[in-house]
N, C-alpha and C positions, 0 to 999 in steps of 0.2 A: 504493499499499499504506499502510495506517495504521501510525503508529508505536506500537509496543507499549510499555506502561508499564514503567518500570524499577523495580527493587526499591530500597528506601531504601539510600542509601550512608552511609558512616560519618560524613559531614559533617552529616547531619541529627540526629545524636545529640549531646546535651549531656553534659558530664562529670558523672558521679554517683559517690558512694561505692561504691555496690553494684556498678557496672560495674567500677570500678578494682580492687576487692577480688576480684571474680570472676575478672578477668584474671590477677591475682597469684596466685590459688588454682590456676589452670591451669598457670602458669609453675612454681610450686613443686612441683606434682605431676610435671611433666617433670624438674625438677632432682632430685627424689627418686628417679625412675626411673634417671637417670644415677648417682646415688649408690649404687644397688643393684649396679652393676658394680663399684664399689670395694669394697663390702662382700663381694661374691663373691670378688674377688681376695684380700681379707684372709683370708676363711675357707679358701680353698684353700691359701694359704700357711701358715696355722695348722695345717692338716691335713698339710702337707707337711714338708720338712726345715727345719733352722734357718737355712740360707742364704736360702731363699725368704722366710721370716718376717722375717729381718733386713733383706732388701731392701724389703719392704713397710713395716716400721716406720720405715726410714730415709726413705722417700718421704713417709710420712704425718707424720713428725717434722720435715720441712723446712718452711721458711716458706710455701712454696706449698701444701704438704699440709695444714698447719695452717689456712691461709686457706680452702681448699676444705672442710675439716671444719667450720669455723665457719659457712661459707655453707650447707652442708647441714643443720647444726643449726638455723639460722635458718629455712631452708625447711620443715623438719620441724615446728618449733614453730608457725609461721604456718599451715601446712596443717592441723595439728591443731586450733588455735583456730578457724580459719575453717570447718573441717569441722563442728565442734560448732555453730557459728552456723547453718550450712545444715541441720543436723539439727533445730534449733529451728524453722526455716522449714518444714521437711517436716512438723512436727507442728502447723503453723498458728499458731506463736507468733512475733510480731515482724514481721508482714508490713506494717504501716502504715509510711508514709514516715518519720515521726519515730522510730518504733522501729528501723527498719532503719538510720537514720543513727546512732542511739545505739549500736546493737550493732556497727556498723562502727568507731566510735571505740573501743568497749570492746575489739573484737578487736585493734586496733592497739596499744592500751596493754597488754593482757594478753600479746601476742606480745612486746613489747619487755621487759616485766618478767620473763616466764618465760624468754626467751632470755638475758637478762643473768644471772639466777641460775644457770641451767644452764651457761652458757659460763664463768662464774666458777668453779663447782664442777668442771667437767670439766678446764678448762685449768690451774687452780691445783693441782688434785690431781695432774694428769699431771706438771706441772713439779716438784712436791714429790717425787713417786715417782721421777722421773728423777734428781733431786738426791740422793735418798737411796740410789739404786742405785749411784751412781758412787763 
């Protein structure tokens, strides 16, 4: 019996920006889906009684909760920025190798800058609101 040809394995591929950003885009999509469970829990608690809402806010206000929120914010920002990049590709813009690499770098920089601004606004505003409420 003749040996059948094997499909390419991961070892034949070289590292590329587009590959890494595509994998990260998928991972952040999964993380955002997991974050929807937290959002649903928060919305159900907000619609429920004060005890449920206090429980959720205590969990989200804990160091672990704030770390998870920061992670989901980063996932959202990256997924948004890279999604816009993919939309430009769907329009036929930026498909050349040098353009794809430039847009990858731009997506990374835009993600970091937008995340830093949003995290600073959200977490400093939340800290100021908690300080003022006590």
